[in-house]
MIMI-812959 format. One line per 3 residues: their letters; for each residue y, x, z of C-alpha. Coordinates in steps of 0.05 Angstrom, whole numbers, plus 5000, padded with zeros to 4 digits. Each point is the difference from the previous one (the first is absolute). Example, Ala and Ser with C-alpha at 12.3 -4.5 7.8 and 13.67 -1.06 7.14 Angstrom:
residues 2
AS> 4910 5246 5156; 5069 5027 4987
END
This chain:
residues 864
MNG> 0487 7609 7172; 4979 5041 4945; 5031 5008 4935
QEL> 4967 4933 4968; 5029 4954 5050; 5061 5030 4997
IAW> 5009 4988 4926; 4978 4932 5000; 5049 4992 5064
AVF> 5049 5017 4948; 4980 4954 4945; 5003 4942 5047
IAY> 5068 5018 5029; 5024 5013 4919; 4972 4928 4981
FLL> 5043 4967 5055; 5061 5051 4983; 4993 4978 4926
IFL> 5003 4920 5020; 5070 5018 5042; 5021 5040 4931
SFG> 4981 4940 4961; 5042 4954 5049; 5061 5046 4997
LVF> 4996 4994 4924; 4998 4934 4999; 5049 4985 5044
RSI> 5044 5049 4965; 4983 4965 4939; 5017 4934 5030
LSG> 5065 5020 5025; 5025 5037 4945; 5078 4979 4983
IHV> 4995 4936 5043; 5023 5002 5083; 4939 4987 5044
SKL> 5024 4932 5025; 4979 4969 4925; 4932 5016 5017
FEG> 4996 4945 5062; 5034 4948 4952; 4968 4952 4948
RAF> 4942 5013 4967; 4994 5063 5017; 4990 4998 5072
FFL> 4947 4945 4989; 4960 5055 4964; 5021 5051 5051
RTA> 4968 4948 5048; 4935 4987 4962; 4996 5077 4994
VGA> 4993 5005 5072; 4954 4945 5014; 4955 5024 4947
LLC> 4999 5069 5033; 4987 4980 5064; 4935 4953 4972
TWY> 4974 5056 4952; 5018 5059 5057; 4964 4963 5054
YMI> 4939 5001 4966; 5005 5071 4969; 5008 5024 5078
KFL> 4942 4958 5010; 4959 5029 4950; 5026 5073 5029
HWS> 4970 4986 5062; 4933 4975 4972; 4996 5049 4952
YRY> 5006 5056 5065; 4943 4963 5044; 4958 4991 4943
HSK> 4998 5075 4985; 5000 5016 5080; 4937 4961 5001
LNQ> 4966 5031 4946; 5024 5077 5026; 4996 4987 5070
TNS> 5071 5031 5001; 5076 4973 5026; 5035 5055 4958
IGN> 5053 4977 4959; 4999 5058 4969; 4925 4997 4974
WLV> 5004 4920 4971; 5064 5033 4960; 4960 5057 4971
HTP> 4939 4960 4982; 5024 4922 4981; 5029 4992 4941
LFE> 5048 4939 5023; 5024 4983 4930; 4928 4993 4970
QAW> 4982 4969 5066; 5045 4943 4991; 4991 4985 4925
TVV> 4929 5003 5001; 5000 4947 5056; 5053 4959 4962
CTG> 4960 5002 4926; 4934 4987 5031; 4975 4931 4992
RAN> 5013 4946 4952; 5059 4964 5047; 5031 5069 5030
WWW> 5006 5028 4924; 5031 4924 4981; 5047 5017 5051
SSW> 5021 5073 4986; 4997 4985 4917; 5067 4964 5014
ICT> 5035 5052 5029; 4974 5049 4946; 5022 4967 4941
WTI> 5062 4968 5036; 5012 5080 5013; 5006 5004 4928
VFT> 5037 4946 4973; 5056 5027 5049; 5003 5061 4980
AIV> 5013 4965 4935; 5062 4965 5044; 5033 5059 5035
WTE> 5004 5037 4930; 5038 4941 4968; 5038 4973 5063
SGR> 5027 5069 5020; 5022 5024 4930; 5045 4940 4985
RGI> 5026 4991 5081; 5006 5075 5006; 4956 5004 5054
KYP> 4983 5070 5025; 4940 5036 5018; 4948 4949 4961
YAY> 4934 5041 5020; 5023 4997 5084; 4980 4919 4991
MLL> 4934 5019 4972; 4989 5057 5044; 5016 4961 5063
GQL> 4950 4940 4972; 4948 5049 4993; 5011 5028 5070
VAM> 5022 4939 5048; 4987 4939 4959; 5018 4957 4935
SVA> 5028 4950 5035; 5048 5038 5031; 5014 5043 4938
TSL> 5011 4940 4961; 5047 4961 5051; 5045 5067 5004
FLS> 5011 4996 4922; 5017 4925 5000; 5051 5022 5053
AVF> 5022 5055 4947; 5000 4953 4940; 5041 4942 5048
LNP> 5054 5054 5012; 5000 5033 4939; 5024 4955 4942
RIR> 4985 5014 4923; 5046 5059 4964; 4952 4994 4940
STP> 4963 4954 4956; 4924 4998 5012; 4964 5048 4944
RSV> 4962 4966 4952; 4947 5051 4992; 4967 5050 5039
PVY> 4977 5068 4982; 4928 5019 4991; 5003 5049 5053
IAF> 5020 4957 5046; 4952 4944 4986; 4931 5044 4987
PLL> 5004 5025 5072; 5005 4926 5023; 4946 4973 4959
MAF> 4956 5055 5010; 5006 4979 5081; 4954 4941 4983
IPT> 4937 5048 4981; 4998 5029 5067; 5011 4934 5041
YLL> 4941 4971 4958; 4965 5055 5008; 5010 5011 5082
PRH> 4954 4941 5033; 4942 5030 4944; 5012 5081 5032
VNT> 4999 4977 5077; 4957 5050 5027; 5002 5041 4951
DKF> 5032 5067 4979; 5044 4964 4953; 5033 4963 5044
MSS> 5051 5040 5022; 5014 5033 4940; 5018 4921 4980
LLW> 5044 4987 5051; 5043 5061 4990; 4999 4983 4921
LHG> 5026 4934 5025; 5050 5014 5045; 5024 5069 4955
ALL> 5010 4955 4936; 5046 4958 5030; 5046 5049 5027
LPL> 5015 5030 4927; 5039 4939 4972; 5052 5013 5058
TSS> 5011 5064 4990; 5055 4983 4945; 5032 4925 5005
STS> 5019 4959 4933; 5069 5020 4990; 4978 5090 4998
SIA> 5008 5020 4936; 4926 5022 5001; 4986 4921 4997
ENA> 5064 4978 4955; 4970 5060 4943; 4929 4986 5012
TAR> 4982 4982 4925; 4935 4966 5014; 5003 4936 5037
IPF> 4982 4921 5008; 5035 4942 5016; 5010 4985 5074
SML> 4973 4932 4993; 4939 5030 4969; 4981 5042 5057
YQM> 4999 4955 5047; 4960 4954 4967; 4953 5058 4992
LFA> 5012 5012 5076; 4983 4925 5017; 4940 4998 4950
TAI> 4964 5058 5034; 5002 4979 5070; 4975 4932 4985
SIH> 4948 5042 4975; 4985 5033 5061; 5015 4932 5047
YPA> 4956 4954 4953; 4937 5035 5018; 5014 5021 5074
TKR> 5012 4923 5007; 4941 4981 4974; 4953 5053 5036
LLG> 5032 4970 5058; 4984 4926 4990; 4937 5026 4979
VLN> 4980 5028 5080; 5022 4936 5031; 4956 4956 5037
PDQ> 5008 4924 4988; 5016 4985 5055; 5056 5057 5003
SVF> 5077 4991 4968; 5032 5052 4961; 5065 5006 5048
DKL> 4944 4998 5062; 4971 5067 4972; 5065 5032 4983
YKT> 5033 4981 5068; 4942 5030 5031; 4998 5060 4954
IFS> 5074 5024 5025; 4974 5003 5064; 4933 5042 4999
HPA> 5029 5068 5004; 5072 5020 5018; 4998 5035 4926
QGS> 4983 4939 4970; 5058 4961 5041; 5060 5054 4974
ISL> 4979 4990 4933; 4988 4924 4998; 5063 4991 5037
DVI> 5043 5041 4948; 4980 4958 4948; 5015 4935 5038
WVG> 5066 5025 5020; 5011 5033 4925; 4982 4917 4988
IIV> 5057 4977 5036; 5053 5050 4984; 4982 4987 4919
FSW> 5003 4930 5011; 5064 5006 5044; 5034 5043 4936
FLL> 4982 4939 4958; 5028 4954 5044; 5067 5043 5024
SGS> 5010 5025 4926; 5047 4978 4948; 5057 4938 5000
MVS> 5022 4961 5057; 4975 4939 4968; 4934 5031 4971
RAI> 4992 5033 5081; 5011 4923 5025; 4955 4971 4952
KIS> 4945 5049 5013; 5000 4996 5081; 4998 4928 4993
IAT> 4948 4986 4952; 4959 5062 5041; 5016 4960 5071
IVA> 4976 4934 4963; 4943 5026 4980; 4985 5033 5073
GVG> 5016 4937 5037; 4953 4949 4950; 4943 5062 5008
VAR> 5009 5004 5077; 4997 4924 4999; 4940 4990 4971
WTG> 4961 5052 5038; 5016 4969 5063; 4996 4931 4981
VNW> 5067 4976 5013; 5021 4925 4989; 5043 4990 4946
GLI> 5013 4929 5022; 5029 5027 5063; 5042 5058 4961
ASV> 5028 4948 4960; 5024 4955 5058; 5029 5055 5029
IPI> 5040 5025 4940; 5062 4947 5010; 4995 5024 5074
LIL> 5010 5072 4976; 5062 4977 4948; 5039 4961 5057
LGF> 4997 5065 5047; 5028 5040 4938; 5056 4956 4994
GTL> 5015 5002 5066; 4989 5068 5005; 5051 5009 4941
GLH> 5051 4960 5027; 4993 5035 5067; 5009 5063 4963
LQR> 5062 4979 4965; 5038 4979 5057; 4981 5058 5038
LRS> 5035 5045 4939; 5054 4952 4991; 5014 5014 5075
KNR> 4987 5072 4993; 5046 5000 4935; 5062 4964 5044
TKR> 4994 5068 5052; 4996 5050 4942; 5060 4971 4971
REL> 5041 4995 5057; 4991 5072 5017; 5017 5020 4933
LDK> 5062 4969 5003; 5013 5031 5061; 4977 5067 4970
MGM> 5053 4991 4943; 5062 4975 5039; 4982 4935 4980
PER> 4991 4953 5056; 4989 4933 5003; 5023 4946 5042
AVI> 5016 5059 5062; 5054 5007 5043; 5053 5041 4969
PGT> 5050 5030 5055; 5068 4980 5012; 5059 5041 4998
ANK> 5069 5004 5045; 5032 4956 4945; 4942 4963 4976
PPT> 4940 4956 5036; 4927 5013 4984; 4961 4968 4942
VSG> 4933 4978 4980; 4977 5031 4931; 4988 4951 4951
DKL> 4934 5001 4960; 4984 5044 4946; 4965 4994 4934
VVG> 4941 5049 4980; 4989 5002 4927; 4935 5035 4977
FWH> 4989 5029 4930; 4932 5010 4973; 5002 5062 4957
PYC> 4937 5050 5018; 5033 5043 4942; 5076 4998 5023
NAG> 5008 5076 4978; 4976 4999 4927; 5068 5003 4978
GGG> 4991 4952 4944; 5034 4934 4980; 4962 4962 5046
ERV> 5030 5046 5058; 5068 4987 4970; 4990 4926 5020
LWS> 4977 5011 5064; 5054 5050 5024; 5055 4965 4971
AIR> 4977 4930 5039; 4998 5036 5064; 5069 5032 4988
HLQ> 5029 4944 4984; 4968 4965 5063; 5026 5050 5035
KTE> 5070 4977 4969; 5007 4932 5015; 4952 4990 5072
KDV> 5021 5045 5059; 4947 4970 5038; 4936 5015 4962
LVL> 4952 5058 5005; 4957 5007 4939; 4923 5013 5011
VYS> 4970 5044 4932; 4918 5007 4994; 4992 5062 4959
GDY> 4939 5035 4998; 5046 5070 4985; 5026 4998 5075
PTA> 4986 5038 5045; 4975 5051 4952; 5075 4990 4970
SKD> 5052 5004 5054; 5044 4942 5004; 5057 5052 4981
DIL> 4957 5023 4945; 4992 4930 4970; 5074 4977 5011
GKA> 5028 5073 4971; 4951 4985 4935; 5037 4936 4992
KNR> 5063 5030 5003; 4987 5055 4955; 4957 4949 4950
FSI> 5049 4946 5004; 5064 5012 5032; 4978 4955 5060
EID> 5015 5014 5064; 4965 4964 5048; 5021 4990 5078
PSR> 4942 5036 5038; 5021 4970 5062; 4984 4936 4979
IHF> 4934 5008 4964; 4926 5016 5030; 4941 5015 4960
VPL> 4932 4976 5011; 4938 5037 4980; 4940 4982 4954
PSR> 4950 5061 5006; 4948 4959 4962; 5048 4996 4936
YLI> 4945 5027 4956; 4971 4933 5004; 5045 4974 4949
SDK> 4997 5063 4945; 4979 4978 4936; 4959 5069 5007
YWK> 4965 4986 5058; 4957 4935 4961; 4958 5020 4947
RFT> 4976 4929 4985; 5045 4930 5015; 5062 5028 5014
LLA> 5048 4948 5006; 4960 4964 5044; 4978 5060 5033
QSL> 5076 5024 5016; 5012 4924 5022; 4945 4991 5055
GSV> 5036 5075 5010; 5059 4979 5009; 4982 4949 5057
YLA> 4959 5042 5046; 5063 5043 4984; 5046 4946 5022
YEG> 4965 4986 5061; 5007 5073 5011; 5085 4997 4986
LCG> 5005 4945 5058; 4947 5009 5048; 4981 5073 4998
KDG> 5006 5052 5050; 5078 4997 4973; 4998 4936 4968
LWG> 5057 4957 5015; 5030 4935 4964; 5069 4967 5006
DVF> 5033 4936 4974; 4996 5020 4919; 4952 5021 4966
IDS> 5012 5017 4927; 4956 5033 4954; 5033 5042 4943
MGH> 4944 5035 4972; 4958 4947 4973; 4941 4990 5054
GFT> 4993 4924 4991; 4928 4998 5047; 5042 5019 5056
FPT> 5039 4941 5007; 4950 4958 5026; 4971 5058 5053
VRL> 5082 4998 5025; 4994 4918 5003; 4938 5002 5044
ITG> 5017 5064 5045; 5066 4976 5014; 5009 4935 4996
PQT> 5054 4949 4972; 5059 5034 5035; 4990 5068 4953
IIG> 5042 4980 4924; 4964 5030 4955; 5040 5017 4935
AYI> 4984 5045 4926; 5025 5035 4955; 4960 5010 4946
HYP> 4999 5051 4944; 4941 4971 4956; 4944 4957 5016
TVS> 4934 5036 5022; 4966 4951 4945; 5036 4973 4946
TDM> 4977 4953 4927; 5016 5063 4968; 4947 5051 5029
VKR> 4943 4934 4995; 5023 4990 4924; 4984 5085 4989
VRE> 4934 4988 5031; 4977 4936 4974; 5021 5033 4930
RSA> 4960 5065 5018; 5064 5043 4984; 5007 5068 5039
GVE> 5036 5001 5055; 5013 5032 5073; 4983 4944 5033
DGG> 4933 4983 4953; 4948 5051 5032; 4964 5006 4935
ASK> 4982 4933 4999; 5023 4994 4924; 4936 5039 4966
SWL> 4954 4951 5042; 4993 4927 4981; 4969 4987 5073
KTR> 5049 5043 5034; 5065 4959 4975; 4963 4938 5029
IKL> 4995 5028 5060; 5068 5027 5003; 5023 4923 4979
IYY> 4962 4977 5063; 5023 5056 5045; 5074 4987 4982
HIF> 4999 4929 5003; 4967 5002 5075; 5056 5053 5015
TNL> 5069 4954 4962; 4975 4946 5043; 4997 5032 5067
YSV> 5065 5040 4976; 5038 4935 4978; 4983 4965 5070
SLL> 5023 5064 5047; 5066 4993 4955; 5007 4936 5043
FPQ> 5017 5026 5059; 5075 5027 4990; 5055 4960 5019
HIM> 5037 5034 4944; 4986 5044 4941; 5041 5045 4952
TNS> 4983 5025 4936; 5027 5058 4958; 4999 4974 4937
SWT> 4994 4937 4964; 4924 5019 4978; 4977 5008 5074
QAH> 5035 4939 5013; 4965 4958 4949; 4936 5032 5032
IQS> 5004 4988 5053; 5034 4924 4997; 4932 5002 4961
LLT> 4955 5016 5055; 5033 4961 5051; 4992 4942 4952
KAR> 4929 5003 4995; 4983 5018 5077; 5034 4939 5025
SSF> 4947 4962 4959; 4942 5033 5025; 4957 4978 5047
LAS> 5008 5065 5045; 5069 4984 5008; 4980 4930 5028
ILL> 4961 5018 5055; 5054 5059 5014; 5056 4937 5003
KDD> 5035 5030 4938; 4989 4961 4958; 5049 4954 4960
TTI> 4980 4927 5030; 4997 5034 5074; 5068 5030 4990
RKR> 5026 4932 4976; 4969 4960 5060; 5029 5053 5054
EER> 5071 4989 4966; 4989 4927 4991; 4984 4992 5080
GEA> 5063 5050 5015; 4953 5057 5024; 5036 5042 4944
KQE> 5058 5006 4947; 4993 5001 4937; 5046 5074 5000
DRA> 4938 5030 5036; 4960 5004 4940; 4995 5065 4972
RCE> 5045 5014 4947; 4993 5054 4948; 5065 5028 4974
VVY> 5024 5060 4955; 5039 5059 5032; 4997 5057 4949
PPC> 4988 5054 5043; 5062 5053 5015; 5011 5055 4943
DTK> 5051 5050 5024; 5043 4993 4942; 5066 5026 5038
EFI> 4976 5078 4992; 4976 4982 4920; 5062 4961 4971
KLG> 5048 5068 5025; 4963 5035 4942; 5038 5015 4946
NLD> 4986 5028 4927; 4975 4936 4977; 5007 5025 4921
KRK> 4981 5069 5019; 4935 5009 5026; 4940 5043 4995
REI> 4943 4992 4952; 4948 4978 5059; 4963 4948 5016
VSL> 4986 4990 5077; 4940 4967 5037; 5016 4977 5072
AQF> 4935 4986 5041; 4950 5011 5046; 4941 5041 4965
RPE> 4956 4937 5018; 4942 4977 4949; 5032 4933 4989
KEH> 5068 5038 4980; 4953 5015 4932; 5042 5072 4995
AKQ> 4946 5023 4942; 5028 4942 4957; 5069 5039 5004
LHA> 4965 5057 4980; 4966 4981 4940; 5056 4958 4973
LAT> 5035 5073 5000; 4938 5024 4968; 4999 4945 4945
LFE> 5089 5002 4991; 4987 5071 4980; 4947 4989 4949
KYP> 5037 4942 4972; 5072 5042 5008; 4993 5063 4996
QYR> 5076 5014 5009; 4993 4979 5075; 4950 5060 5016
KGP> 5049 5062 4986; 5077 5006 4978; 5056 4967 5007
QSV> 4969 4932 5010; 4945 5026 5047; 4995 4949 5059
KLV> 4973 5018 5072; 4954 4956 5044; 5025 5006 5075
MMG> 4936 4969 5044; 5038 4995 5072; 4960 4972 5057
GAR> 4972 5000 5065; 4920 5030 5017; 4980 4960 5065
DAN> 4948 5033 5013; 4938 5046 4970; 4985 4946 4952
DEE> 5062 4999 4970; 5001 5075 4998; 4937 4987 4956
RLD> 5023 4951 4955; 5057 5044 4993; 4961 5062 4982
GLR> 4963 4959 4950; 5066 4980 4964; 5017 5073 4995
KLA> 4929 5012 4961; 5007 4947 4962; 5083 5027 4975
NKL> 4962 5067 4977; 4941 4962 4965; 5042 4958 4961
GIS> 5055 5061 4984; 5057 4972 5034; 5002 5045 5059
DNV> 5065 5038 4982; 5026 4925 4989; 4989 4976 5069
EFV> 5025 5016 5062; 4969 4976 5074; 5053 4988 5055
VNA> 4955 4988 5059; 5036 4962 5070; 5067 5016 4982
PYS> 5052 4988 5051; 5053 4940 4980; 5057 5050 4985
EVV> 4945 5026 4937; 4979 4939 4979; 5073 4979 4990
KRL> 5021 5061 4961; 4935 4998 4958; 5017 4921 4986
GEA> 5075 5013 4986; 4988 5055 4940; 4932 4967 4964
SLG> 5014 4947 4941; 4931 4957 5010; 4972 4968 5063
LNS> 4921 4996 4991; 4957 4955 5039; 4930 4981 4976
MMD> 4962 4958 5049; 4974 4930 4979; 5015 4942 5049
EHF> 5049 5042 5029; 5018 4943 5056; 5077 5016 5007
GIN> 5020 5078 4980; 5052 5028 5039; 4999 5060 4965
VVE> 5020 4973 4937; 5061 4973 5031; 5015 5067 5017
FMA> 4995 5019 4930; 5040 4946 4985; 5054 5010 5054
AGL> 5004 5080 4981; 5009 4981 4934; 4938 5019 4964
IPV> 4968 4949 4940; 4936 4975 5032; 4943 4997 4965
VHA> 4940 4957 5040; 4939 4967 4995; 5007 4929 4972
SAG> 4963 4966 5061; 5022 4968 5067; 5071 5013 5037
PVM> 5027 5051 4949; 4993 4956 4936; 5021 4938 5046
DIV> 5047 5021 5051; 5031 5066 4981; 5000 5016 4923
VPF> 5022 4939 4977; 5067 4988 4963; 5063 4999 5037
NNQ> 5063 4971 4970; 4967 4990 4942; 4990 5073 4990
RTG> 4934 5026 4993; 4977 5058 5062; 4941 5025 4982
FHA> 4932 5017 4960; 4923 4964 5021; 4940 5028 4979
TDA> 4932 4996 5015; 4950 5057 4981; 5013 5078 4987
ESF> 5020 4980 4919; 5049 4945 5007; 5035 5053 5066
AEA> 5003 5048 4950; 5033 4963 4960; 5052 4965 5050
IHQ> 5024 5067 5014; 5003 5010 4930; 5049 4943 4988
AFT> 5040 5028 5066; 5003 5061 4979; 5037 4977 4928
LSP> 5047 4958 5026; 5068 5007 4972; 5045 5036 5061
EES> 5031 4929 4998; 4947 4959 5012; 4972 5042 5049
LKM> 5067 5005 5041; 4992 4918 4996; 4931 4995 5027
RKA> 5018 5047 5061; 5061 4970 5021; 4963 4924 4994
ARE> 4940 5023 5030; 5042 5037 5065; 5043 4940 5005
ASV> 4926 4962 5004; 4981 5034 5062; 5060 5006 5035
RKF> 5006 4924 4995; 4930 4984 5010; 4964 5051 5046
SES> 5050 5037 5044; 4991 5003 5077; 5055 4950 5012
QFE> 4965 4952 4955; 4929 5020 5044; 5037 4990 5061
RGW> 5015 4927 4981; 4937 4984 4982; 4971 5022 5059
QEG> 5051 4976 5055; 4983 4930 4967; 4926 5013 5022
WMR> 5010 5036 5063; 5043 4937 5022; 4952 4955 4991
LKG> 4948 5044 5043; 5049 5007 5055; 5014 4919 4997
LVK> 4923 4985 5006; 4995 5058 5058; 5073 4959 5040
RHR> 4963 4941 4991; 4927 5025 5036; 5034 5022 5049
DEE> 5053 4935 5008; 4932 4960 4997; 4964 5048 5062
END
């Protein structure tokens, strides 16, 4: 082996070593910060498999090309030396010469060239906003192996790395310029075949695309670049330039077709005309499959379902037309398929219910509560048989959030454990098992002073809880969350760790779970609900109709057309939601405002066509009662049960006439709580009454609340920035995730309690303000104005406001009350909180509802 052959061998081996290095960097990028098992789940695993398929197809023909090239060289040079072949054969140029010679050949190759340019822009963008490492490795892998393989692996990384930054609105010129310039060698390639310029055009194309990936969209160089163009304009320019290449290539291809030859036949034959062409053409086909799959699998669950359904229908119609299927035959088969579907569903439900009985028995045995089991006797006591147990499930996916809804949950469970010794409680939660049972119950004790017996409670995990997160859905959030709750209910009831009991109580307001539970569990499971607020209300629809901006408006206020579409959407959703409320046998609401809305929805639902189909309408129910098949008390009730407020600790707080000049806000840092309005109110107060900013009359706003996740933390950071911008940061203090003892201490020192949320369905924090001796200043809507801050024994208990200006004025009025008036108002507010909203009042109302649910369980068991 001479020196030239040694060098050729070294280059050939280095090529494959570079391929392995690229694969190593790509998989290191994909697995950065995640467990390797995540790669084999969901959409990431799908694209991993497409990468394997693309690799096998393209490299099967790549290896055939190498074999063809070796044999071709051997025939021409009468030698079998591989070293001689490597020395005298420019493999890269040889392969690209084949795929660029001929109009059909270039038609295939042009697509992979233009996709490579567009793919570079996508990698640059997505790697920056998702924190994907080594973006250049994906392009290097695409150029060395196959663009389809690189595309699939990059999409795996995309689905494993959620967005951590927003999409850049503009791109530096130094990034855009090489991308646009890469179209020049692409255009020239078929014209430079078999010339000295061909290789330089190839190298220009490949090198220009690696340059943009040397820095990400979040690098300091990219962010500080002054010369920029809008990102949307860049994509328009890329696609326009790509069309200018594909249009003439397609036109020239059509011009060489024989009269009796179809374009598909020509392209199909071209694929297998040469091994190099086969590799490139299959690369193009796999890229098309992968990009189309990306389109189908990206977006929300609803959009994915719609896109996949449309694609399936179109494909089915296309296949039917191509094969000449008899449509009459298909139409005749449809009813049979529907009947088979219902029969299969019935058998599946029977299997699920049988499996649930086994899982229920195993869980009760595990928890030390055997059902209908023989209990050995003793010397003084004969053997006995254990009686039936009650298994009660609470639907509360965010049970560890630490808010007012969670206080209701834990208070209800504690009351059940105190009054029912044979009850096992299930809690459906997405917090478990990330947070252990001890952690969750410990937080309930620390936050609410509520102690739960761990031996009589079991947590059912909900791994797909993200489906009900408002951050997961960008469009049609209410409907998408509700549909997500349907899947989540199925997961909680029938999943790997799923289970259901005798009673199912939704304590979080996911109304679409009710028909799901009824379908899966049958009539034996009694359904109850404690509703904190209606998912959709007439107030929300009114704000959209009046085109006033709000949390649920989604920008519709700026467009008449969007407002019409939003109203239609709300109309459809309201009908579906109201009918779902017909399934619970007992409904409790936390306020008069919520009760009025729920009763209105129930009345509307009973007169709907859908309710008549589901046998939930007034006429059907009345006929069943007349025939003795049901009793009038079986109709769903809707009663107000005020949520439990821990007034015991707060009423111990003294010094009602000697409080600091502090205003306390107590609420989770969620968007609907409108914390920004409080800051604007304080700024307005200082502007109108400067004495409150500094000096003996100065006041301070203490914003206390829980931050559940990164979104809340980001919102909290925005509030801090707003306080600085308004120039009031010296008078504002943020207290985040404070323990219960700290909350009590702070409320015992402050003068006023502030709640600025519009349509606060109840407002436990307002009750806590009143019990602690604070004067409440609340939004004049819903629970606070209808149930809580109302006159008690003809004595005013607080102030109402709507916007920043009125809140500022109400705060001023509260601080200017005489000591006698202030003390009288504080005492009246405290007494009202104890009389109406204490834990004992909640337990009394809850017990009435529970006895109704328990009675329905007993009746069903007696009828069996």
